[in-house]
N, C-alpha and C positions, 0 to 999 in steps of 0.2 A: 427528453432526457437531460437532467442537469449535468453540468460539467463535473461536479464532485463524483457522480455515479460513473462518469466516463473515466475519470482519473483514478478513482479508488477501486473500480472493478465491478460495476454492475453491468448487466446485459452483455454488450460486446466486449467488455473488459479491455478497453484500449491500452491502458497503462497498467491498471489493476495492481496485482501483487508485486510487480517489479517496483513500482513507485513506493508502495507502502513499505516494501522490504528495504529499499535503499534509504528511505527516510528513517526507518528504525535503526539501521546500521549507523547512520550518522549520529543519531541521538544517543546511542549506547556510550559514546565518548563522554557523556555527562558523568558517567559513573566509573569510568575506568581508572580514575586517579585515586580511588579509595584505597586506604592502607589496610593491610592485614593486621589484626590485633596480635599482641604477643601471647605466648603460651607460658603456663606456669612451670616453674622449675621442679625437677624430681631429684632423685638421689645424685649427689655430686660425686660422680665417679669419672675415671679417666676416659672411658669409652664415650660417655655422654659429652664431656667437655671437648673431646676430639671431634665428634660429629658436629657440634655447634661451631667450633672453630672453622671447620671445612665449609660449612654453610655460610659463615660470615665472610670468608675469603672468596666466595663465588665459585668454589670448586664443587659444582652441582653433582657431577657423577660420583665423585668420591664421598660427598656428604650423603647422597642417597644410599650408597653401599653401606656406609657406617650406620645409618638409621635402619636400614633393612636388617643388618646384623643384630641391632638392639631389639628390633621388633620380634625377632625370632627368639632372642635370649630372654626377653621379658614380655611374654605374650599378653599379659594382663595390664601392661603399662600403656596408657593411651598416648603418651608424649611422642614416641617414635612415629606412630601413625599420623599424628597431627603434623609433625614436621615433614613427613613424606608428602602429605597432602599439600602443604605450603610450597614445597619444592616443585611439585608437578604443576601447581597453579601458576607459579612464576614462569614456567615454560609454556604456559597456555595449554597444558594437557589436562583439560578440565574434567574429562570423564574419569581419568585416573585419580585426580585430586579428590573428586567426589567419593570415589571408592575408599580412599584412605581416611577422609574426614568422617565417613559413616562408621568406619571401624573404630575410630577414636570416640565418636558419639556413643556407640554401643557400650563402650567401657566407662566413659565419663561424660554424660550428657550435659553436665553443668560446668564443664571446663570453660573458663573465660575466653571469649573471642572465637570459640570453635563454631558456634551456631552461625555467627556472622560470616566467618570464612566459608562455611559450607553453603550458606545462602548466596554469597557472592559467586562462588564457583558454579552453582546451579544456574544463576542468572547469566553468567558469561557463556555457559554451555547451552543456553536457550531453553532450559528446563524451568520455564517461568512459573508454572503452577506450583511446583515443589519449592521454588525459591520463595514464593509468597508464604507458603506454610512455615518456612524457616524464619522469615523476616517479620511477619506480623506480630508474633509474641514479643519480639524485641522492640518493635515500634510501640506496642501498647505500654511497655514498661518505660520507654523513652520517647514520648510523643513529639518532642521537639528536636529529635535527632535528624539532621538534614540528610545524611547519607541514607539512613533507613527509609526516610520519606521518599526520596528520589528512587531508590531501588524498588520499593514496593509499587510506586506509581508506574515506573518503567516496566515492571513485570506484568502488570495489568495491561499496559500499552502493547507489550509484545504479544499478549494473548488476543489482542483486538478487543479488549474489554474497555472501551474508551470512556464509557460512563463511570466505571469504577476508577479508572486511572485519573480522571480529571481533578477530583478533589485533592488527591495527593500532589499532583503536579502544580495545582493552583497554590496550595499551601507552601510548597517548596519555592515557587516563584515569588511569593510574597516575602519570603525570608532572604531571597537572593535576587533582588530586583535588577541587578546589573548583568545577570546571566542571560545573554541573548539566545543561546542554544536552548536553555530551559524554557524561555518564553515561546520560542518557535514550536517546541514540542507541545507545550500547553495549548497553543493556538490550533495545532493540528489535531490534538485530542478532542478539543471542543468542537472542531469542525466535523470530525467523524462521528461524534455523538449528537450532532444536530443542535448544539448549544451556540447559536450564532451570535447572540450578544456577548458571550464569553470570547468568541473569536475576535470581534471588533475591539473589545477592551484590551485583549492581548496585543492586537495590532497597534493600537495607539501607544502602548508601552514600548513595543519593539521600535516603532518609528522614532520615539523619543531617544532611543539608544543608537539607532542606525537609520537615518532618514532614507538611505538608498538600499534598503533590503528588498531584493527582488522576490525572495521567498515569502516574505511577509505580504507583499502586494498580491502574490498569487493566492495565498491562503485567504485573504479577505475577499479577493475576487471570487473564489470558489464559494465562500459563505454568501456573498451577495447574489450569486447565481442561484443558489439553493433557496434564497429568499425571493426569487423571481425578479430581482432587480438587475436585469440583463445589461442595460446600458451602463450602470455603475460598475458592474462586474467587468465589462469590457474595458472601461476606463482604468481599472486597477491592473488588468493584465497589460495594457499599453504601458503603464508606469513600470511594471515589472520588466518588460522588454527593454525599456530605456535604461533601467537601473543595471541590468545584467543580461545582455542578449545571449549569453552562453549558459544561462541557468537551465538545467534539464527541464524539459516539458513547457518552458515558458512560451515558446512560439506555438506549440501544439495547443495549449490552453487558449491563447488568443485566437488562433485559427478556428478552434471548435466553436467558440462563442460567435465569431463572425459567420461561420457555417450555419449555425442555428438561426441567424438573422438573414440568411440567403445572400450574404455578401461574399459570393463564391470566389471572385477574382482576388480579393485581398486575403481571403482565407487560404487560397492556394499558395499565395506568397509566403504566408506564415508556416504552412505545412512544409513547404520546400526549405524554409530556413531551419526548421527543426531537423529535417533530414540532413541538411548540411552540417548541423551540429552532431547528429547521431545517425549515420547512414543505415543503421539497423532498426530504426524506430518504426515498428510495424504499423502503429496506428496513424502516424503521420503519412505514411505511404497510402494507407487505406483511404483516409479522408482526402488526400490530395487527388487520388484517382477519381473519387466520387465527385469532388468539386469540378474536375475537368469534364466529367460526364454531364454535369448540370450546366456547364457552359458550352456543351455540344462540341467539345474538343476530343472526339472519339479516338482519333489517331494518337493523340498524346497519352490518353488513358490506357490504351490497349496493352502496350508492353509492360507497364507496371502491374496491371490487373492479371496478366498471364503469369507474371512472377508471383504475385500474391496467392493465387488459387492453388499453386503447387506447394505452398508452405503448410506444415502440419497444423498451424493455428489459423488457417483460412476460415473466414466467417461467411455468413450468408450475404453480407454486403458486397464483397468483391465478386462472388458468383453471380449475384443479380446484376451488378454493373457490367460484368464481362458479357453476360447474356444480352444486355441492352446493346452493347457495342456490336456483338455478332449479328443481332437482329437487324441493326441499322446497315450492316455490311452484307445483308442477305445471306448470311451463313446460318440458315434456320436450324439445322440439326445441331450445330455447335451451340447455338443460343439455347435450344431446348435442354441440352445436357446441363448447361449452367443454371437455368431456371430450376430444373429438377434438383440439382445439388443445393441450391438456395432453399428450396421448399423443405428439404430434409432437415436443414439446420434451423430454419425459422418457419415452422408450419403455420404459425398464426400471423404471418406477414401478408396482409391483404394485397399489397402491390405485387408480390411474387406470384400469387395465384392469378391476379388480373393480367399480368404480363404473359404468363404461361397460357391462359385462356385465349388471348389474342393470337398468340403464336400458333396454337392448335387450330384455331379457325383459319389462319392463313395457310396452314398445311392441309386444309380440308378435313381435318379430324374433328368434326362437329360434336360428336358425343363426348369426347374428352374435353373439348372446349367448354361444353355446358357444365360438366362436373367442376371445372376450375372456376367458372363464373359463379356457380352456386356456392362454392366455398368462400369466394370473395364476398358475396352478398351476405352470407351467414355471419361472417366475421364482422362486417360493417354493421349489421343489425344488432349483434351482441354489444358492439361499442356504443351504439345509439341507446340501447336499453340500459346500459350502465350509466350513461350520461343522465337519462331521465330519472333513474333511481337515485343518483347522487343529488340531483337538483331538487327532487321531491323531499329529501331529508333536510335540505338547507334552504328554506324559503328566502327569496329575495336575493340569493347569491348565485351568480353564474359560475359554473364550473367547467373547465376545459380539460377533459381527460387526455392523457397522452394517447397517441394513435396506437392501434394494435400492431402497427408495423415498426414502431420504435423510430430511431433516427434514420432508418433506411427507406422510409416511405418516399416515393418519388411520384 
């Protein structure tokens, strides 16, 4: 399994949505400085002027009350609704802002600035699909507008539509070459859409702006890992650790790469360093315990594994590992319970069935042992058949499929 899949949320989802979510939240700051457009004037009356004056003085509650009164008095006038939307948006009450902007849109869909304000409120509220619907017509009319380009790209990014997001972000980054945040967002979008040359290009541009960017090193490391250049990927993560040892997931990323290369002692050090940075880092705990198992440090692994299996997000990995510990300590029934839990979570894991078969045999339950050995053999044959099928389609190329057990195979 590649590091990107581990970090971005495939299979065991070690960091998964948490990382993607935190990354997106940091990137939203790219767009938060956008200014709201002005609204057209209506009849110059005392009530309207008083509402505007209150708004300009920062007296939000009084201004809202004044515009509410005008909205009831002049129900067909879009301006009070537009101002109410603006006041709610300034207070980050985006759902209410959207409500008022839609009321104004229904009355005056061509009001200058209104579509942009509504699109921005939708974006900030996380309604990315609707934001795109609002923003795309504006961008078609003004293709060089940087704000609209960034907002549209970031809306696709927020939806996880990285292939769609990348051209917008790339265009925006070309026009704002000094914007490090935008370049990092572009690199991440390229990575998640498997456009690895794009990641490397963005990385070189980032390094030109900030030679000590740990996040850039991590991104290029993930890209290199996806390109099966594990040694180069490890080198980039070492550079990231050196640049900023407090960067979230930097130690976990390096540890995972070392773990895939069977360098368990150093991997364990990195996982522990990640836990020191973030004591609640589930995946670092999970892989630390597994590394300890692989180094035959059963007593070190057991307390951590017993903590992990009680968590709602417990995976087959810790159940299997704890079963191995209990089996080594001759706690056969406890081991069997853990292997059975692992099999429920990962029924295609050959190693789980193989471990359970051996344990059944040790318990004298030979019929059940045979069932589990047969399952393990069937899974292995299926993997071999897949290998032969792939190789027959690509003459002259050796293909090494991933184990049916994933990263948990022992």
